[in-house]
C-alpha positions as CSV (number, residue, x, y, z in Angstrom):
1,X,0.0,0.0,0.0
2,X,1.4,3.4,-1.0
3,X,2.2,5.9,1.7
4,X,0.1,8.7,0.0
5,X,-3.0,6.5,0.4
6,X,-2.5,6.1,4.1
7,X,-1.8,9.9,4.5
8,X,-5.0,10.7,2.5
9,X,-7.0,8.3,4.6
10,X,-5.8,9.9,7.8
11,X,-6.5,13.4,6.4
12,X,-10.0,12.1,5.5
13,X,-10.6,10.3,8.8
14,X,-9.7,12.9,11.4
15,X,-12.1,15.6,10.1
16,X,-14.6,12.9,9.2
17,X,-14.8,11.8,12.8
18,X,-15.2,15.4,13.9
19,X,-17.9,15.9,11.3
20,X,-19.8,12.8,12.6
21,X,-19.6,14.2,16.2
22,X,-20.9,17.5,15.0
23,X,-23.8,15.8,13.2
24,X,-24.6,13.8,16.3
25,X,-24.6,17.0,18.4
26,X,-26.9,18.7,16.0
27,X,-29.3,15.7,16.1
28,X,-29.3,15.7,19.9
29,X,-30.0,19.5,19.8
30,X,-32.9,19.1,17.4
31,X,-34.6,16.0,18.8
32,X,-33.3,15.4,22.3
33,X,-33.6,11.6,21.8
34,X,-30.7,9.3,22.2
35,X,-31.9,6.9,19.6
36,X,-31.8,9.5,16.9
37,X,-28.3,10.4,17.9
38,X,-27.2,6.8,17.8
39,X,-28.7,6.3,14.3
40,X,-27.0,9.5,13.1
41,X,-23.7,8.3,14.5
42,X,-24.0,4.8,13.0
43,X,-24.9,6.2,9.5
44,X,-22.1,8.7,9.6
45,X,-19.4,6.3,10.8
46,X,-20.5,3.7,8.3
47,X,-20.2,6.2,5.4
48,X,-16.8,7.3,6.7
49,X,-15.6,3.7,7.0
50,X,-16.7,2.9,3.4
51,X,-15.1,6.1,2.1
52,X,-11.8,5.3,4.0
53,X,-11.7,1.7,2.6
54,X,-12.3,3.0,-0.9
55,X,-9.6,5.6,-0.4
56,X,-7.1,3.0,0.8
57,X,-7.9,0.5,-2.0
58,X,-9.5,1.7,-5.3
59,X,-10.0,5.4,-5.7
60,X,-7.6,7.1,-8.0
61,X,-5.2,9.7,-6.6
62,X,-6.9,13.0,-7.7
63,X,-10.3,11.8,-6.5
64,X,-8.8,10.7,-3.1
65,X,-7.2,14.1,-2.5
66,X,-10.3,16.1,-3.6
67,X,-12.4,14.0,-1.3
68,X,-10.1,14.5,1.7
69,X,-9.9,18.2,1.0
70,X,-13.6,18.6,0.6
71,X,-14.3,16.8,3.9
72,X,-11.8,19.0,5.7
73,X,-13.3,22.2,4.3
74,X,-16.9,21.2,5.0
75,X,-16.1,20.2,8.6
76,X,-14.1,23.4,9.1
77,X,-17.1,25.5,7.9
78,X,-19.5,23.5,10.1
79,X,-17.3,23.9,13.1
80,X,-17.1,27.6,12.6
81,X,-20.8,28.0,12.0
82,X,-21.9,26.1,15.1
């Protein structure tokens, strides 16, 4: 496995986990129910895990870096807006 794939996955995973936590906090704020928060967390972590596996294995280089950069920018904007 190439080193750049591992680096891109880490750069995708760290803001991705923060984004999932932000989504879970927003779900808790809106509904106040733990079950909604749990479902939000499971869906977010599953999507992040699938994306990380695709980044490590099959996605081409430019797509991988654009995906990692997009997730980082979106999470940064969400963190500043909340």
